[in-house]
N, C-alpha and C positions, 0 to 999 in steps of 0.2 A: 504494500500500500504506500502510495506517495502522497504526502501532505504538502500543499502549496497555499500561500497566503499573500495578501497584498492590499492595496488601497486604490480606489478610483475616485474621480471627481463626480459627485452626485449633484443634487439640487443646490443651487446657490453656492457652488464650488466647495461644498462640504466633502471632507475626506471620508469615504465609506469603506469600511473593512469587509473583505471577502476572503473565503478560504475554500479549499477543495480537497477531497480525498479520492485519489484515482487508483484503479486497479493496475496491476502490473501488465495485464493484457489489454487489448483493445476493448474499450467499454461498449457494452451492448446498448446502453441508454443512460440518460442523465436524470438524477433526482435533484430537484432544486428546493432546498429547505427554506421556508419562509417562517421565521420564528414568531413567538408570541410576545405579549406585553411584558416589558421590564426584564426580559431575558436576552439571550444572544444565540448565535449559530453554533457555538461550541458545546451546547447542552444536548446534542443529538447523537451522542456516542453509540447508543444502541442501534440507531438507524444505520450509521456508518459501518459498524461492526457486522451487521447482518447483510447489508447489500453490496458493499465493496467486494467481498470475496465471491459474490455472484456476478461479478463483472459489470457492476453499475458504478458510474462516476457520480459522486455526491458533491454538490456545490451548496455553499451557504453564504448568507449576507447578514451583516449586523445593520438593522434599520437605523436611520437617522435618530440620534439621541439614545442609542442603545449600544451596549457592548463596547467595542473598540472604535466605533464610528464617532465622528464629530456630532455636535449638537447638544443643546440643553437636554438633560436627562428626561426621558418619557414626555417630551414636548414635541409638537409639530405645528407648523403654521396652518397647514391644510392637509387633509388626508391624502390627496393625490401626490404629495411629496413622497410618500411611500411607494405608490404605484409607478410614478415617473422614474424614481430611482431604480426600482425593480426592472423597468423596461430597459434601462441602460445596461443592467447586469445580464439580462436575458440575451440582449444583442451580443454582448461579449462572449457569453457561453456558446452561442451559435457560431461565433468566429473560431472558438477553440475546439468545438466538437461539431464540425459541419456534418449535416445529414443525420445526426444522432437524435432520436426522439427524446424530448424533454418532458418529464412529468413534474408538475408543481406539487410540493408537499407542504401544505400550510397548516400551522397549528394555532388554535385560539385566535388572538388578534391577527396572526399570520393567515388563518383561515379566512378572516374578513378581508384582509389585504388581497389574498389570492382570489377570492370571489369577485371583488371589485375589479381586479386586474383582468379576470376572464371576460368581463363585460365588453371590453374593447380589444383584447389581445389573445383570445383563445385560439386563434388560427396558428399562433406560433408554437403551440403546445400539443403534445400527444394525448394528454389527459391530466387529471388533477386528483390528488388524495388530500382531503381536508379532515383534520383531526380536531374534535371539540371546537368547531368553528364558532366564533363569537359574532353571530349574525342576527341575533334576536335581542331586542331591547328587554332588559331584565324586568320581571314582573313587578318588582318593588319600585321601579322608576315611574312616578306619577307625572301627569302633565305639568304640575306645579314644579316638580323637581327638574323637568326638562327646561322649563322657562328659567329657573334659577341658574341652571348649568350654562345656558346660552348667555345670560347676563354676565356670569363670572368669566366665561370664555372671552367675551368682548372687553370687559373692564379690567380684569386681572388674570390674563390667560395663563400665567405660570403658577397660579395658586394651586397648592396641593389639594386634590379633591378625592382621590380614589386609591386605596391600597389593597393589594391582594393578600389573602391569607395563605401563608406558606404551607399550612397543614392540609390545604385543599389540593396541593399539587399531586401528591401520590400517597398511597398507603404504605409505601416503603420508607421507614424512618431514615434510612441512609440517603435516599434521594432528597428528602426534605432537608436534612442537615447539610448536604452538599449545596443545595439551592440557597439556604440561609447564609452559608459561609462563602459563597461565590462572590468575589469582588466585582465581577462584571454583571451580576444580576442586581438590578435596582430594587432596594427594599423600602424606599420611601413611597410617597403618594404620587400617582400619575397626575398630570396637570389638568386644569379645567379645560384648556383648549383641546388637548388630546381626547379627553372624555367626550366633549361636545362633537368633535370631528368623527369619533367612532360611532356615536349615536346617529349622526347624519349618514354615515356610510351604511349602517344597519338599515336605515330607512330606504336608502338607495337599493340595497339588495332585496329587501322585501317587495319593492315595486318593480324591479327589473330582472330578477333571477331567471325569468323565463327566457331571457336572451342566451343563457348558457346552454350549449348543445353538445359540448365535447364529452368524451367518456369521463365519468367522475365516480369516485368512491369516497364515502363519508364514514369515518369511524368515530365513535362516541362512547364515553363511559356513562353508564346509567346513573351512577352515584356522584356525578360531577357537581361540585359545590361552587365552582368558579364561573362556569358557563351553563346556562339553562340547556339541558339536553333536548328540550323541545325545539331549539334552534336548528339542530341537525335534521330533525324530522321535517321541519318547515322548509329547509333548503332542499332536501331530497324531493319533497313534493312539488316545489316551485320550479326547479330547473326543467328545461325541455329536453334534456339528454335522453335519448332512447336507451343508451348504454349507461346505466347508473346502478349503484349498489350502496346499501347502507348496512353497517354493522353496529349494533348497540351491545356493548359488553357489560353484562350484568355485574353490578357491584364495583366497577372500576371508577377511579377518580379522574381528574382532568387530564393528566399527562399519560395517555394510554401507552405511549412509547417508553415510559419510565415506570410503569406499574410492575408488580411481581409477575404478571402474566404477559409481559411485553413480547415474549417470543411468539406466543399465539397470535397476537395482533400483527406483528411484522410478517409472520408466515402467511396470514390471510392477505396482507397487502402484496406480498411476493406472488402469491397465486394469481391475484388480480392483474398485477403487472405482466406476469409471464403470459397470461391469456391475451394481452394486448400487444405482445412483441412477437408471438409466434414461436416456432421451435428453434432451439439453439442450433447454430451452424457447426 
């Protein structure tokens, strides 16, 4: 396995960190990891360890304001700063891996970023795997709260508004401890602007998901306490893809790739990917 890393210029000349894990042989396909809120691309070791030996090239990016990339932590001017930066990176991958099918693998907020990206750029991809996608406005968010959030976003956009519970990440205590101890994972509150932009993106997806037609697989833990599992079902029902699959894993928490049963989840994804690549040469 060969690990490579570097930076490229993203939106407003921000330095965006990227990395890749490449098989020793010619890759069959590319998996593009789009990570979640307050984390980074380096937290997907289980995905890398499973798929690179199967001759997949795995690429990852740290979003603006996350991980090793520039930007105020967990802050964004507008949501398409994420998708526009991702577009630059996808174009780079196409240059490095010409004619190789690319499958987007988006988790949590990365699932939301990925879904919004698909609205305009699905033709560039062979398919998408979305894990615990944050595509549904949480039940506890009332219209009054939405209004207050919009006001805070406009008046004090960097105000800390939303924090994630580390205990909801995984049922594996070692995973939770690693997350809490990770200097690249942001443990403070996400900003009002980011929260407001995520909510707007969720509304966009709820209204436009029918535009999505490419092959898609959605994986979701039924006991997810960070993202409403109903969002996965909503997205599955809303996309127009004829080729679509959803797996709800009973009792699993938010990060199904980091749960004790992650090998089962990754094997299911492997089977789905292999069905879309055809027989090995």
